[in-house]
C-alpha positions in Angstrom: 5.5 55.2 -47.4 5.2 55.6 -43.7 7.1 53.1 -41.5 6.3 52.4 -37.9 8.3 51.7 -34.8 6.6 50.8 -31.5 8.2 51.8 -28.2 7.0 51.0 -24.7 7.6 53.2 -21.7 6.4 53.5 -18.2 2.7 54.3 -18.1 1.7 58.0 -17.6 5.1 59.2 -18.7 3.7 62.1 -20.6 6.8 63.9 -21.7 8.6 61.0 -23.3 6.6 61.2 -26.6 7.4 64.9 -27.2 11.0 64.6 -26.0 11.6 61.5 -28.2 10.0 63.3 -31.2 12.2 66.3 -30.7 15.3 64.0 -30.5 14.3 62.2 -33.7 13.6 65.4 -35.6 17.1 66.6 -34.7 18.7 63.3 -35.7 16.6 62.4 -38.7 14.8 65.6 -39.8 11.4 64.0 -39.8 9.5 61.8 -37.4 6.2 61.8 -35.6 5.7 60.2 -32.2 2.2 59.8 -30.7 0.9 58.1 -27.7 -1.4 55.2 -28.2 -4.6 54.7 -26.2 -2.8 51.8 -24.6 -0.9 53.0 -21.6 2.9 53.2 -22.2 2.8 52.5 -25.9 4.3 55.1 -28.3 3.9 54.9 -32.1 6.8 56.4 -34.1 6.1 57.1 -37.8 8.8 57.9 -40.3 9.6 57.5 -43.9 13.0 56.0 -43.1 13.9 52.3 -42.6 12.4 51.2 -39.3 15.6 49.2 -38.3 17.7 52.3 -39.0 15.4 54.4 -36.8 15.5 51.7 -34.1 19.3 51.8 -34.1 19.2 55.6 -33.6 16.8 55.2 -30.7 19.0 52.5 -29.2 21.9 55.0 -29.1 19.7 57.7 -27.6 19.6 58.6 -23.9 16.0 57.2 -23.8 17.0 53.5 -24.4 16.9 51.5 -21.3 16.0 54.4 -19.1 12.5 55.4 -20.1 12.1 53.1 -23.2 11.9 49.4 -22.4 11.1 48.0 -25.8 11.8 49.3 -29.3 10.2 47.3 -32.1 10.6 48.1 -35.7 7.5 46.9 -37.6 8.7 45.1 -40.7 5.2 43.9 -41.9 1.9 45.6 -41.2 -1.6 44.3 -41.3 -4.9 45.9 -40.5 -6.3 43.0 -38.5 -5.0 40.1 -36.3 -5.6 37.3 -38.8 -3.8 34.2 -37.8 -4.1 32.6 -41.2 -2.4 35.6 -42.8 0.3 35.5 -40.1 1.0 31.8 -40.9 1.4 32.7 -44.6 3.7 35.6 -43.7 5.9 33.3 -41.5 6.1 30.7 -44.2 7.3 33.3 -46.7 10.0 34.5 -44.3 11.0 31.2 -42.6 14.3 30.9 -44.6 15.7 33.9 -42.7 15.5 31.7 -39.6 17.8 29.1 -41.2 16.5 26.1 -39.3 16.4 27.8 -35.8 13.5 27.2 -33.4 10.9 30.0 -33.6 9.8 31.8 -30.5 6.3 33.5 -30.8 5.3 36.5 -28.7 2.0 38.2 -29.3 0.6 41.5 -27.8 -3.0 41.4 -29.1 -4.0 44.7 -27.5 -7.7 45.4 -28.1 -8.2 42.4 -30.4 -10.5 40.3 -28.2 -8.0 37.5 -27.7 -5.5 37.1 -24.9 -1.8 37.3 -25.6 -1.2 33.7 -24.6 -4.2 32.4 -26.6 -2.8 34.2 -29.7 0.6 32.7 -29.2 -0.7 29.1 -28.6 -3.1 29.2 -31.6 -0.4 30.6 -33.9 2.2 28.0 -32.6 -0.2 25.2 -33.2 -1.0 26.4 -36.8 2.7 26.8 -37.6 3.6 23.3 -36.1 1.0 21.8 -38.4 2.8 23.4 -41.3 6.2 21.9 -40.2 7.7 25.0 -38.5 10.0 24.3 -35.5 8.2 26.3 -32.8 9.1 26.4 -29.1 10.4 28.3 -26.2 13.5 26.3 -25.3 16.7 27.6 -27.1 15.0 29.6 -29.8 17.2 31.1 -32.5 14.4 33.2 -34.2 11.6 35.3 -32.9 8.2 36.3 -34.2 6.7 39.3 -32.5 3.1 40.4 -33.2 2.2 43.8 -31.8 -1.3 45.2 -32.1 -2.5 48.7 -31.4 -5.6 50.7 -32.4 -4.6 51.2 -36.1 -3.5 47.6 -36.8 -1.0 44.9 -36.1 2.7 44.9 -36.9 5.1 42.0 -37.3 8.8 41.6 -36.6 10.4 38.3 -37.5 14.2 37.8 -37.5 17.0 35.8 -35.9 17.5 36.7 -32.3 21.2 37.5 -32.7 20.3 40.0 -35.4 17.4 41.6 -33.5 19.6 42.5 -30.6 21.5 44.8 -33.0 18.5 46.9 -33.9 15.8 46.4 -31.3 15.6 46.8 -27.5 13.8 43.5 -26.7 14.4 41.2 -23.7 14.4 37.6 -24.8 14.3 35.2 -21.9 
């Protein structure tokens, strides 16, 4: 099974993909890094646990210098289907242990704006009794779409900081 990690970098930074791939091959023995058609988005494919690979990237010289976000994809879907995402959240909501859920969506190429995706999903989850909001969140739901599909990361914020390079404001 191929696992995916997404990483964002400065647009037009052409060497990062190859340099990161070389680094990961040395550290892991197997990884493929490709540039997405979306500027500054790298797709990392590996057979290893995506959180493990993210931790390795976080300890690399790339983290914080040329890589600005590292997001291990825990769930994968072919399309941006909000109903399916609501069901996924409801299956995983126990890991948030009562914390408020912050929703962030990057709906690249899906015909919906990021904010519209976030608002619609928040409304659907609130209707199902999920505590959703931006003030003092304890859990985060990230939806990241690219040309091959959409990936989801949902976890407590304090845990995500251990394995993902994500700024949460």
